[in-house]
mmCIF file as Biopython writes it, N, C-alpha, C and O atoms, coordinates in Angstrom:
data_model
#
loop_
_atom_site.group_PDB
_atom_site.id
_atom_site.type_symbol
_atom_site.label_atom_id
_atom_site.label_alt_id
_atom_site.label_comp_id
_atom_site.label_asym_id
_atom_site.label_entity_id
_atom_site.label_seq_id
_atom_site.pdbx_PDB_ins_code
_atom_site.Cartn_x
_atom_site.Cartn_y
_atom_site.Cartn_z
_atom_site.occupancy
_atom_site.B_iso_or_equiv
_atom_site.auth_seq_id
_atom_site.auth_asym_id
_atom_site.pdbx_PDB_model_num
ATOM 1   N N  . UNK A ? 1  ? 87.545  95.656  115.232 1.0 0.0 1  A 1 
ATOM 2   C CA . UNK A ? 1  ? 87.652  95.227  113.799 1.0 0.0 1  A 1 
ATOM 3   C C  . UNK A ? 1  ? 88.601  94.968  113.187 1.0 0.0 1  A 1 
ATOM 4   O O  . UNK A ? 1  ? 89.157  96.031  112.911 1.0 0.0 1  A 1 
ATOM 5   N N  . UNK A ? 2  ? 89.307  93.873  112.671 1.0 0.0 2  A 1 
ATOM 6   C CA . UNK A ? 2  ? 90.524  93.563  112.435 1.0 0.0 2  A 1 
ATOM 7   C C  . UNK A ? 2  ? 90.928  93.839  110.751 1.0 0.0 2  A 1 
ATOM 8   O O  . UNK A ? 2  ? 90.247  93.411  109.820 1.0 0.0 2  A 1 
ATOM 9   N N  . UNK A ? 3  ? 91.875  94.447  110.639 1.0 0.0 3  A 1 
ATOM 10  C CA . UNK A ? 3  ? 92.436  94.362  109.182 1.0 0.0 3  A 1 
ATOM 11  C C  . UNK A ? 3  ? 93.583  93.497  108.843 1.0 0.0 3  A 1 
ATOM 12  O O  . UNK A ? 3  ? 94.652  93.831  109.355 1.0 0.0 3  A 1 
ATOM 13  N N  . UNK A ? 4  ? 93.582  92.592  108.184 1.0 0.0 4  A 1 
ATOM 14  C CA . UNK A ? 4  ? 95.000  91.709  108.062 1.0 0.0 4  A 1 
ATOM 15  C C  . UNK A ? 4  ? 95.584  90.954  109.328 1.0 0.0 4  A 1 
ATOM 16  O O  . UNK A ? 4  ? 96.776  90.705  109.508 1.0 0.0 4  A 1 
ATOM 17  N N  . UNK A ? 5  ? 94.370  90.583  110.307 1.0 0.0 5  A 1 
ATOM 18  C CA . UNK A ? 5  ? 95.035  90.263  111.505 1.0 0.0 5  A 1 
ATOM 19  C C  . UNK A ? 5  ? 95.059  91.012  112.832 1.0 0.0 5  A 1 
ATOM 20  O O  . UNK A ? 5  ? 94.985  90.511  113.954 1.0 0.0 5  A 1 
ATOM 21  N N  . UNK A ? 6  ? 95.176  92.319  112.504 1.0 0.0 6  A 1 
ATOM 22  C CA . UNK A ? 6  ? 95.693  93.211  113.293 1.0 0.0 6  A 1 
ATOM 23  C C  . UNK A ? 6  ? 94.455  94.064  113.791 1.0 0.0 6  A 1 
ATOM 24  O O  . UNK A ? 6  ? 93.728  94.577  112.940 1.0 0.0 6  A 1 
ATOM 25  N N  . UNK A ? 7  ? 94.119  94.279  115.497 1.0 0.0 7  A 1 
ATOM 26  C CA . UNK A ? 7  ? 92.900  95.060  115.689 1.0 0.0 7  A 1 
ATOM 27  C C  . UNK A ? 7  ? 93.164  96.508  115.386 1.0 0.0 7  A 1 
ATOM 28  O O  . UNK A ? 7  ? 94.199  97.085  115.719 1.0 0.0 7  A 1 
ATOM 29  N N  . UNK A ? 8  ? 92.181  97.049  114.746 1.0 0.0 8  A 1 
ATOM 30  C CA . UNK A ? 8  ? 92.419  98.434  114.730 1.0 0.0 8  A 1 
ATOM 31  C C  . UNK A ? 8  ? 91.023  98.984  115.127 1.0 0.0 8  A 1 
ATOM 32  O O  . UNK A ? 8  ? 90.109  98.159  115.141 1.0 0.0 8  A 1 
ATOM 33  N N  . UNK A ? 9  ? 90.691  100.498 115.508 1.0 0.0 9  A 1 
ATOM 34  C CA . UNK A ? 9  ? 89.668  101.217 115.853 1.0 0.0 9  A 1 
ATOM 35  C C  . UNK A ? 9  ? 89.177  102.076 114.725 1.0 0.0 9  A 1 
ATOM 36  O O  . UNK A ? 9  ? 90.048  102.651 114.073 1.0 0.0 9  A 1 
ATOM 37  N N  . UNK A ? 10 ? 88.059  102.237 114.426 1.0 0.0 10 A 1 
ATOM 38  C CA . UNK A ? 10 ? 87.567  103.299 113.606 1.0 0.0 10 A 1 
ATOM 39  C C  . UNK A ? 10 ? 86.172  103.890 114.043 1.0 0.0 10 A 1 
ATOM 40  O O  . UNK A ? 10 ? 85.459  103.275 114.836 1.0 0.0 10 A 1 
ATOM 41  N N  . UNK A ? 11 ? 85.850  104.950 113.570 1.0 0.0 11 A 1 
ATOM 42  C CA . UNK A ? 11 ? 84.573  105.297 113.802 1.0 0.0 11 A 1 
ATOM 43  C C  . UNK A ? 11 ? 83.269  104.676 113.273 1.0 0.0 11 A 1 
ATOM 44  O O  . UNK A ? 11 ? 83.125  104.411 112.079 1.0 0.0 11 A 1 
ATOM 45  N N  . UNK A ? 12 ? 82.359  104.461 114.171 1.0 0.0 12 A 1 
ATOM 46  C CA . UNK A ? 12 ? 81.373  103.473 113.954 1.0 0.0 12 A 1 
ATOM 47  C C  . UNK A ? 12 ? 80.371  104.310 112.778 1.0 0.0 12 A 1 
ATOM 48  O O  . UNK A ? 12 ? 80.042  105.496 112.755 1.0 0.0 12 A 1 
ATOM 49  N N  . UNK A ? 13 ? 80.035  103.180 111.821 1.0 0.0 13 A 1 
ATOM 50  C CA . UNK A ? 13 ? 79.219  103.560 110.787 1.0 0.0 13 A 1 
ATOM 51  C C  . UNK A ? 13 ? 80.316  103.837 109.502 1.0 0.0 13 A 1 
ATOM 52  O O  . UNK A ? 13 ? 79.914  104.222 108.404 1.0 0.0 13 A 1 
ATOM 53  N N  . UNK A ? 14 ? 81.313  103.664 109.707 1.0 0.0 14 A 1 
ATOM 54  C CA . UNK A ? 14 ? 82.564  104.232 108.502 1.0 0.0 14 A 1 
ATOM 55  C C  . UNK A ? 14 ? 82.138  103.249 107.307 1.0 0.0 14 A 1 
ATOM 56  O O  . UNK A ? 14 ? 81.909  102.057 107.516 1.0 0.0 14 A 1 
ATOM 57  N N  . UNK A ? 15 ? 82.062  103.753 106.225 1.0 0.0 15 A 1 
ATOM 58  C CA . UNK A ? 15 ? 82.133  103.072 104.940 1.0 0.0 15 A 1 
ATOM 59  C C  . UNK A ? 15 ? 83.635  102.279 104.640 1.0 0.0 15 A 1 
ATOM 60  O O  . UNK A ? 15 ? 84.645  102.947 104.864 1.0 0.0 15 A 1 
ATOM 61  N N  . UNK A ? 16 ? 83.767  101.160 104.243 1.0 0.0 16 A 1 
ATOM 62  C CA . UNK A ? 16 ? 84.844  100.375 103.502 1.0 0.0 16 A 1 
ATOM 63  C C  . UNK A ? 16 ? 85.804  101.549 103.129 1.0 0.0 16 A 1 
ATOM 64  O O  . UNK A ? 16 ? 86.827  101.854 103.742 1.0 0.0 16 A 1 
ATOM 65  N N  . UNK A ? 17 ? 85.184  102.287 101.771 1.0 0.0 17 A 1 
ATOM 66  C CA . UNK A ? 17 ? 85.887  103.299 101.156 1.0 0.0 17 A 1 
ATOM 67  C C  . UNK A ? 17 ? 86.454  104.393 102.269 1.0 0.0 17 A 1 
ATOM 68  O O  . UNK A ? 17 ? 87.377  105.130 101.925 1.0 0.0 17 A 1 
ATOM 69  N N  . UNK A ? 18 ? 86.001  104.474 103.353 1.0 0.0 18 A 1 
ATOM 70  C CA . UNK A ? 18 ? 86.550  105.863 104.064 1.0 0.0 18 A 1 
ATOM 71  C C  . UNK A ? 18 ? 87.656  105.158 104.834 1.0 0.0 18 A 1 
ATOM 72  O O  . UNK A ? 18 ? 88.700  105.780 105.031 1.0 0.0 18 A 1 
ATOM 73  N N  . UNK A ? 19 ? 87.497  103.684 105.369 1.0 0.0 19 A 1 
ATOM 74  C CA . UNK A ? 19 ? 88.459  102.989 106.210 1.0 0.0 19 A 1 
ATOM 75  C C  . UNK A ? 19 ? 89.675  102.954 105.372 1.0 0.0 19 A 1 
ATOM 76  O O  . UNK A ? 19 ? 90.795  103.297 105.751 1.0 0.0 19 A 1 
ATOM 77  N N  . UNK A ? 20 ? 89.321  102.453 104.050 1.0 0.0 20 A 1 
ATOM 78  C CA . UNK A ? 20 ? 90.630  102.254 103.305 1.0 0.0 20 A 1 
ATOM 79  C C  . UNK A ? 20 ? 91.414  103.748 103.138 1.0 0.0 20 A 1 
ATOM 80  O O  . UNK A ? 20 ? 92.612  103.849 103.400 1.0 0.0 20 A 1 
ATOM 81  N N  . UNK A ? 21 ? 90.706  104.749 102.731 1.0 0.0 21 A 1 
ATOM 82  C CA . UNK A ? 21 ? 91.217  106.052 102.671 1.0 0.0 21 A 1 
ATOM 83  C C  . UNK A ? 21 ? 92.029  106.377 104.004 1.0 0.0 21 A 1 
ATOM 84  O O  . UNK A ? 21 ? 93.060  107.048 103.945 1.0 0.0 21 A 1 
ATOM 85  N N  . UNK A ? 22 ? 91.570  105.918 105.119 1.0 0.0 22 A 1 
ATOM 86  C CA . UNK A ? 22 ? 92.169  106.476 106.526 1.0 0.0 22 A 1 
ATOM 87  C C  . UNK A ? 22 ? 93.498  105.590 106.772 1.0 0.0 22 A 1 
ATOM 88  O O  . UNK A ? 22 ? 94.458  105.933 107.462 1.0 0.0 22 A 1 
ATOM 89  N N  . UNK A ? 23 ? 93.355  104.413 106.082 1.0 0.0 23 A 1 
ATOM 90  C CA . UNK A ? 23 ? 94.527  103.501 106.330 1.0 0.0 23 A 1 
ATOM 91  C C  . UNK A ? 23 ? 95.643  103.594 105.116 1.0 0.0 23 A 1 
ATOM 92  O O  . UNK A ? 23 ? 96.648  102.891 105.010 1.0 0.0 23 A 1 
ATOM 93  N N  . UNK A ? 24 ? 95.231  104.585 104.277 1.0 0.0 24 A 1 
ATOM 94  C CA . UNK A ? 24 ? 96.179  104.881 103.243 1.0 0.0 24 A 1 
ATOM 95  C C  . UNK A ? 24 ? 96.291  103.903 101.932 1.0 0.0 24 A 1 
ATOM 96  O O  . UNK A ? 24 ? 97.190  104.028 101.100 1.0 0.0 24 A 1 
ATOM 97  N N  . UNK A ? 25 ? 95.395  103.044 101.868 1.0 0.0 25 A 1 
ATOM 98  C CA . UNK A ? 25 ? 95.287  102.165 100.835 1.0 0.0 25 A 1 
ATOM 99  C C  . UNK A ? 25 ? 94.700  103.046 99.407  1.0 0.0 25 A 1 
ATOM 100 O O  . UNK A ? 25 ? 93.871  103.949 99.520  1.0 0.0 25 A 1 
ATOM 101 N N  . UNK A ? 26 ? 95.254  102.634 98.130  1.0 0.0 26 A 1 
ATOM 102 C CA . UNK A ? 26 ? 94.555  103.179 96.934  1.0 0.0 26 A 1 
ATOM 103 C C  . UNK A ? 26 ? 93.715  102.183 96.211  1.0 0.0 26 A 1 
ATOM 104 O O  . UNK A ? 26 ? 94.004  101.264 95.445  1.0 0.0 26 A 1 
ATOM 105 N N  . UNK A ? 27 ? 92.428  102.704 96.748  1.0 0.0 27 A 1 
ATOM 106 C CA . UNK A ? 27 ? 91.108  101.888 96.199  1.0 0.0 27 A 1 
ATOM 107 C C  . UNK A ? 27 ? 91.274  101.040 95.021  1.0 0.0 27 A 1 
ATOM 108 O O  . UNK A ? 27 ? 90.835  99.895  94.906  1.0 0.0 27 A 1 
ATOM 109 N N  . UNK A ? 28 ? 92.175  101.922 93.857  1.0 0.0 28 A 1 
ATOM 110 C CA . UNK A ? 28 ? 92.183  101.104 92.519  1.0 0.0 28 A 1 
ATOM 111 C C  . UNK A ? 28 ? 93.100  100.010 92.494  1.0 0.0 28 A 1 
ATOM 112 O O  . UNK A ? 28 ? 93.150  99.283  91.502  1.0 0.0 28 A 1 
ATOM 113 N N  . UNK A ? 29 ? 93.906  99.802  93.591  1.0 0.0 29 A 1 
ATOM 114 C CA . UNK A ? 29 ? 95.020  98.534  93.905  1.0 0.0 29 A 1 
ATOM 115 C C  . UNK A ? 29 ? 94.872  97.988  94.824  1.0 0.0 29 A 1 
ATOM 116 O O  . UNK A ? 29 ? 95.853  97.760  95.532  1.0 0.0 29 A 1 
ATOM 117 N N  . UNK A ? 30 ? 93.767  97.608  95.151  1.0 0.0 30 A 1 
ATOM 118 C CA . UNK A ? 30 ? 93.321  96.459  96.532  1.0 0.0 30 A 1 
ATOM 119 C C  . UNK A ? 30 ? 92.062  95.709  95.914  1.0 0.0 30 A 1 
ATOM 120 O O  . UNK A ? 30 ? 91.274  96.060  95.036  1.0 0.0 30 A 1 
ATOM 121 N N  . UNK A ? 31 ? 92.137  94.705  96.578  1.0 0.0 31 A 1 
ATOM 122 C CA . UNK A ? 31 ? 91.132  93.467  96.485  1.0 0.0 31 A 1 
ATOM 123 C C  . UNK A ? 31 ? 90.814  93.380  98.214  1.0 0.0 31 A 1 
ATOM 124 O O  . UNK A ? 31 ? 91.758  93.291  98.998  1.0 0.0 31 A 1 
ATOM 125 N N  . UNK A ? 32 ? 89.532  93.414  98.641  1.0 0.0 32 A 1 
ATOM 126 C CA . UNK A ? 32 ? 89.047  93.388  99.805  1.0 0.0 32 A 1 
ATOM 127 C C  . UNK A ? 32 ? 88.025  92.034  100.201 1.0 0.0 32 A 1 
ATOM 128 O O  . UNK A ? 32 ? 87.105  91.665  99.471  1.0 0.0 32 A 1 
ATOM 129 N N  . UNK A ? 33 ? 88.269  91.602  101.074 1.0 0.0 33 A 1 
ATOM 130 C CA . UNK A ? 33 ? 87.828  90.480  101.666 1.0 0.0 33 A 1 
ATOM 131 C C  . UNK A ? 33 ? 86.757  90.789  103.022 1.0 0.0 33 A 1 
ATOM 132 O O  . UNK A ? 33 ? 87.402  91.001  104.049 1.0 0.0 33 A 1 
ATOM 133 N N  . UNK A ? 34 ? 85.539  90.840  103.172 1.0 0.0 34 A 1 
ATOM 134 C CA . UNK A ? 34 ? 84.836  91.375  104.378 1.0 0.0 34 A 1 
ATOM 135 C C  . UNK A ? 34 ? 84.070  90.369  105.186 1.0 0.0 34 A 1 
ATOM 136 O O  . UNK A ? 34 ? 82.867  90.198  104.991 1.0 0.0 34 A 1 
ATOM 137 N N  . UNK A ? 35 ? 84.729  89.714  106.071 1.0 0.0 35 A 1 
ATOM 138 C CA . UNK A ? 35 ? 83.795  88.594  106.857 1.0 0.0 35 A 1 
ATOM 139 C C  . UNK A ? 35 ? 83.849  87.398  105.677 1.0 0.0 35 A 1 
ATOM 140 O O  . UNK A ? 35 ? 82.754  86.840  105.597 1.0 0.0 35 A 1 
ATOM 141 N N  . UNK A ? 36 ? 84.790  86.894  104.793 1.0 0.0 36 A 1 
ATOM 142 C CA . UNK A ? 36 ? 85.359  86.098  104.239 1.0 0.0 36 A 1 
ATOM 143 C C  . UNK A ? 36 ? 84.514  86.057  102.876 1.0 0.0 36 A 1 
ATOM 144 O O  . UNK A ? 36 ? 84.452  85.053  102.166 1.0 0.0 36 A 1 
ATOM 145 N N  . UNK A ? 37 ? 83.869  87.273  102.597 1.0 0.0 37 A 1 
ATOM 146 C CA . UNK A ? 37 ? 83.042  87.433  101.212 1.0 0.0 37 A 1 
ATOM 147 C C  . UNK A ? 37 ? 83.761  88.923  100.485 1.0 0.0 37 A 1 
ATOM 148 O O  . UNK A ? 37 ? 83.907  90.026  101.010 1.0 0.0 37 A 1 
ATOM 149 N N  . UNK A ? 38 ? 84.116  88.469  99.125  1.0 0.0 38 A 1 
ATOM 150 C CA . UNK A ? 38 ? 84.844  89.300  98.388  1.0 0.0 38 A 1 
ATOM 151 C C  . UNK A ? 38 ? 83.995  90.514  98.306  1.0 0.0 38 A 1 
ATOM 152 O O  . UNK A ? 38 ? 82.768  90.420  98.286  1.0 0.0 38 A 1 
ATOM 153 N N  . UNK A ? 39 ? 84.635  91.686  98.256  1.0 0.0 39 A 1 
ATOM 154 C CA . UNK A ? 39 ? 83.490  92.920  97.994  1.0 0.0 39 A 1 
ATOM 155 C C  . UNK A ? 39 ? 83.804  93.469  96.682  1.0 0.0 39 A 1 
ATOM 156 O O  . UNK A ? 39 ? 85.008  93.504  96.430  1.0 0.0 39 A 1 
ATOM 157 N N  . UNK A ? 40 ? 83.005  93.910  95.774  1.0 0.0 40 A 1 
ATOM 158 C CA . UNK A ? 40 ? 83.159  94.679  94.765  1.0 0.0 40 A 1 
ATOM 159 C C  . UNK A ? 40 ? 83.860  95.899  94.790  1.0 0.0 40 A 1 
ATOM 160 O O  . UNK A ? 40 ? 83.491  96.478  95.812  1.0 0.0 40 A 1 
ATOM 161 N N  . UNK A ? 41 ? 84.653  96.560  94.207  1.0 0.0 41 A 1 
ATOM 162 C CA . UNK A ? 41 ? 85.293  97.645  94.313  1.0 0.0 41 A 1 
ATOM 163 C C  . UNK A ? 41 ? 83.973  98.566  94.003  1.0 0.0 41 A 1 
ATOM 164 O O  . UNK A ? 41 ? 84.281  99.689  94.401  1.0 0.0 41 A 1 
ATOM 165 N N  . UNK A ? 42 ? 82.800  98.596  93.535  1.0 0.0 42 A 1 
ATOM 166 C CA . UNK A ? 42 ? 81.805  99.611  93.132  1.0 0.0 42 A 1 
ATOM 167 C C  . UNK A ? 42 ? 80.977  99.657  94.447  1.0 0.0 42 A 1 
ATOM 168 O O  . UNK A ? 42 ? 80.172  100.560 94.677  1.0 0.0 42 A 1 
ATOM 169 N N  . UNK A ? 43 ? 81.224  98.630  95.288  1.0 0.0 43 A 1 
ATOM 170 C CA . UNK A ? 43 ? 80.514  98.680  96.507  1.0 0.0 43 A 1 
ATOM 171 C C  . UNK A ? 43 ? 81.188  99.321  97.820  1.0 0.0 43 A 1 
ATOM 172 O O  . UNK A ? 43 ? 80.638  99.747  98.836  1.0 0.0 43 A 1 
ATOM 173 N N  . UNK A ? 44 ? 82.426  99.260  97.511  1.0 0.0 44 A 1 
ATOM 174 C CA . UNK A ? 44 ? 83.198  99.978  98.815  1.0 0.0 44 A 1 
ATOM 175 C C  . UNK A ? 44 ? 82.470  101.382 99.600  1.0 0.0 44 A 1 
ATOM 176 O O  . UNK A ? 44 ? 82.429  101.536 100.820 1.0 0.0 44 A 1 
ATOM 177 N N  . UNK A ? 45 ? 82.063  102.091 98.839  1.0 0.0 45 A 1 
ATOM 178 C CA . UNK A ? 45 ? 81.459  103.367 99.631  1.0 0.0 45 A 1 
ATOM 179 C C  . UNK A ? 45 ? 80.100  103.052 100.038 1.0 0.0 45 A 1 
ATOM 180 O O  . UNK A ? 45 ? 79.584  103.773 100.892 1.0 0.0 45 A 1 
ATOM 181 N N  . UNK A ? 46 ? 79.396  102.003 99.514  1.0 0.0 46 A 1 
ATOM 182 C CA . UNK A ? 46 ? 78.005  101.689 100.393 1.0 0.0 46 A 1 
ATOM 183 C C  . UNK A ? 46 ? 78.025  100.519 101.304 1.0 0.0 46 A 1 
ATOM 184 O O  . UNK A ? 46 ? 76.960  99.979  101.603 1.0 0.0 46 A 1 
ATOM 185 N N  . UNK A ? 47 ? 79.194  100.073 101.783 1.0 0.0 47 A 1 
ATOM 186 C CA . UNK A ? 47 ? 79.358  98.879  102.618 1.0 0.0 47 A 1 
ATOM 187 C C  . UNK A ? 47 ? 79.610  99.448  104.189 1.0 0.0 47 A 1 
ATOM 188 O O  . UNK A ? 47 ? 80.667  100.016 104.464 1.0 0.0 47 A 1 
ATOM 189 N N  . UNK A ? 48 ? 78.877  99.309  104.884 1.0 0.0 48 A 1 
ATOM 190 C CA . UNK A ? 48 ? 79.065  100.445 106.374 1.0 0.0 48 A 1 
ATOM 191 C C  . UNK A ? 48 ? 79.664  99.071  106.885 1.0 0.0 48 A 1 
ATOM 192 O O  . UNK A ? 48 ? 79.408  97.912  106.558 1.0 0.0 48 A 1 
ATOM 193 N N  . UNK A ? 49 ? 80.763  99.734  108.020 1.0 0.0 49 A 1 
ATOM 194 C CA . UNK A ? 49 ? 81.502  98.608  108.771 1.0 0.0 49 A 1 
ATOM 195 C C  . UNK A ? 49 ? 81.108  98.524  110.125 1.0 0.0 49 A 1 
ATOM 196 O O  . UNK A ? 49 ? 80.808  99.555  110.727 1.0 0.0 49 A 1 
ATOM 197 N N  . UNK A ? 50 ? 81.070  97.338  110.718 1.0 0.0 50 A 1 
ATOM 198 C CA . UNK A ? 50 ? 80.797  96.966  112.123 1.0 0.0 50 A 1 
ATOM 199 C C  . UNK A ? 50 ? 82.201  96.858  113.172 1.0 0.0 50 A 1 
ATOM 200 O O  . UNK A ? 50 ? 83.313  96.578  112.724 1.0 0.0 50 A 1 
ATOM 201 N N  . UNK A ? 51 ? 82.025  97.037  114.130 1.0 0.0 51 A 1 
ATOM 202 C CA . UNK A ? 51 ? 83.250  96.531  115.249 1.0 0.0 51 A 1 
ATOM 203 C C  . UNK A ? 51 ? 83.713  95.090  115.098 1.0 0.0 51 A 1 
ATOM 204 O O  . UNK A ? 51 ? 84.873  94.717  115.276 1.0 0.0 51 A 1 
ATOM 205 N N  . UNK A ? 52 ? 82.809  94.409  114.793 1.0 0.0 52 A 1 
ATOM 206 C CA . UNK A ? 52 ? 82.973  92.947  114.622 1.0 0.0 52 A 1 
ATOM 207 C C  . UNK A ? 52 ? 83.725  92.315  113.587 1.0 0.0 52 A 1 
ATOM 208 O O  . UNK A ? 52 ? 84.214  91.193  113.729 1.0 0.0 52 A 1 
ATOM 209 N N  . UNK A ? 53 ? 83.828  92.969  112.598 1.0 0.0 53 A 1 
ATOM 210 C CA . UNK A ? 53 ? 84.171  92.761  111.086 1.0 0.0 53 A 1 
ATOM 211 C C  . UNK A ? 53 ? 85.502  92.475  111.027 1.0 0.0 53 A 1 
ATOM 212 O O  . UNK A ? 53 ? 86.320  93.232  111.551 1.0 0.0 53 A 1 
ATOM 213 N N  . UNK A ? 54 ? 85.821  91.497  110.466 1.0 0.0 54 A 1 
ATOM 214 C CA . UNK A ? 54 ? 87.206  91.111  109.828 1.0 0.0 54 A 1 
ATOM 215 C C  . UNK A ? 54 ? 87.582  91.315  108.440 1.0 0.0 54 A 1 
ATOM 216 O O  . UNK A ? 54 ? 86.895  90.722  107.608 1.0 0.0 54 A 1 
ATOM 217 N N  . UNK A ? 55 ? 88.412  91.944  108.084 1.0 0.0 55 A 1 
ATOM 218 C CA . UNK A ? 55 ? 88.856  92.269  106.663 1.0 0.0 55 A 1 
ATOM 219 C C  . UNK A ? 55 ? 89.970  92.039  106.553 1.0 0.0 55 A 1 
ATOM 220 O O  . UNK A ? 55 ? 90.877  92.231  107.363 1.0 0.0 55 A 1 
ATOM 221 N N  . UNK A ? 56 ? 90.011  91.418  105.098 1.0 0.0 56 A 1 
ATOM 222 C CA . UNK A ? 56 ? 91.674  91.037  104.648 1.0 0.0 56 A 1 
ATOM 223 C C  . UNK A ? 56 ? 91.779  92.070  103.377 1.0 0.0 56 A 1 
ATOM 224 O O  . UNK A ? 56 ? 90.779  92.294  102.695 1.0 0.0 56 A 1 
ATOM 225 N N  . UNK A ? 57 ? 92.796  92.566  103.147 1.0 0.0 57 A 1 
ATOM 226 C CA . UNK A ? 57 ? 93.402  93.687  102.125 1.0 0.0 57 A 1 
ATOM 227 C C  . UNK A ? 57 ? 94.281  93.160  101.296 1.0 0.0 57 A 1 
ATOM 228 O O  . UNK A ? 57 ? 95.242  92.775  101.962 1.0 0.0 57 A 1 
ATOM 229 N N  . UNK A ? 58 ? 94.434  92.943  100.120 1.0 0.0 58 A 1 
ATOM 230 C CA . UNK A ? 58 ? 95.474  92.603  99.095  1.0 0.0 58 A 1 
ATOM 231 C C  . UNK A ? 58 ? 95.720  93.682  98.328  1.0 0.0 58 A 1 
ATOM 232 O O  . UNK A ? 58 ? 94.884  94.211  97.596  1.0 0.0 58 A 1 
ATOM 233 N N  . UNK A ? 59 ? 96.987  94.074  98.489  1.0 0.0 59 A 1 
ATOM 234 C CA . UNK A ? 59 ? 97.217  95.033  97.561  1.0 0.0 59 A 1 
ATOM 235 C C  . UNK A ? 59 ? 98.024  94.796  96.329  1.0 0.0 59 A 1 
ATOM 236 O O  . UNK A ? 59 ? 98.975  94.023  96.443  1.0 0.0 59 A 1 
ATOM 237 N N  . UNK A ? 60 ? 97.773  95.385  95.079  1.0 0.0 60 A 1 
ATOM 238 C CA . UNK A ? 60 ? 98.130  94.778  93.849  1.0 0.0 60 A 1 
ATOM 239 C C  . UNK A ? 60 ? 99.745  95.792  93.545  1.0 0.0 60 A 1 
ATOM 240 O O  . UNK A ? 60 ? 99.954  96.999  93.674  1.0 0.0 60 A 1 
ATOM 241 N N  . UNK A ? 61 ? 100.580 94.742  93.142  1.0 0.0 61 A 1 
ATOM 242 C CA . UNK A ? 61 ? 101.772 95.642  92.727  1.0 0.0 61 A 1 
ATOM 243 C C  . UNK A ? 61 ? 102.316 95.061  91.534  1.0 0.0 61 A 1 
ATOM 244 O O  . UNK A ? 61 ? 102.401 93.870  91.237  1.0 0.0 61 A 1 
ATOM 245 N N  . UNK A ? 62 ? 102.731 96.250  90.788  1.0 0.0 62 A 1 
ATOM 246 C CA . UNK A ? 62 ? 103.022 96.104  89.328  1.0 0.0 62 A 1 
ATOM 247 C C  . UNK A ? 62 ? 104.607 95.781  89.319  1.0 0.0 62 A 1 
ATOM 248 O O  . UNK A ? 62 ? 105.212 96.004  90.368  1.0 0.0 62 A 1 
ATOM 249 N N  . UNK A ? 63 ? 105.189 95.365  88.418  1.0 0.0 63 A 1 
ATOM 250 C CA . UNK A ? 63 ? 106.525 94.995  88.465  1.0 0.0 63 A 1 
ATOM 251 C C  . UNK A ? 63 ? 107.164 94.132  87.206  1.0 0.0 63 A 1 
ATOM 252 O O  . UNK A ? 63 ? 106.419 93.754  86.303  1.0 0.0 63 A 1 
ATOM 253 N N  . UNK A ? 64 ? 108.301 93.898  87.192  1.0 0.0 64 A 1 
ATOM 254 C CA . UNK A ? 64 ? 108.684 92.777  86.200  1.0 0.0 64 A 1 
ATOM 255 C C  . UNK A ? 64 ? 109.747 91.910  86.426  1.0 0.0 64 A 1 
ATOM 256 O O  . UNK A ? 64 ? 110.014 91.032  85.605  1.0 0.0 64 A 1 
#
């Protein structure tokens, strides 16, 4: 599996929500693309990941 171009390993059958927590992301402040498809935040806990997945994560940062 790759996150933002970097290979990582995770437990088989992990959900996207679990992966984000393991990697230290705040689910309220990210947008996720899984294999070229944007995933709705409400589906993070339903999406099960596979070893071949490619994930892009963008974090929102406030400021001015």
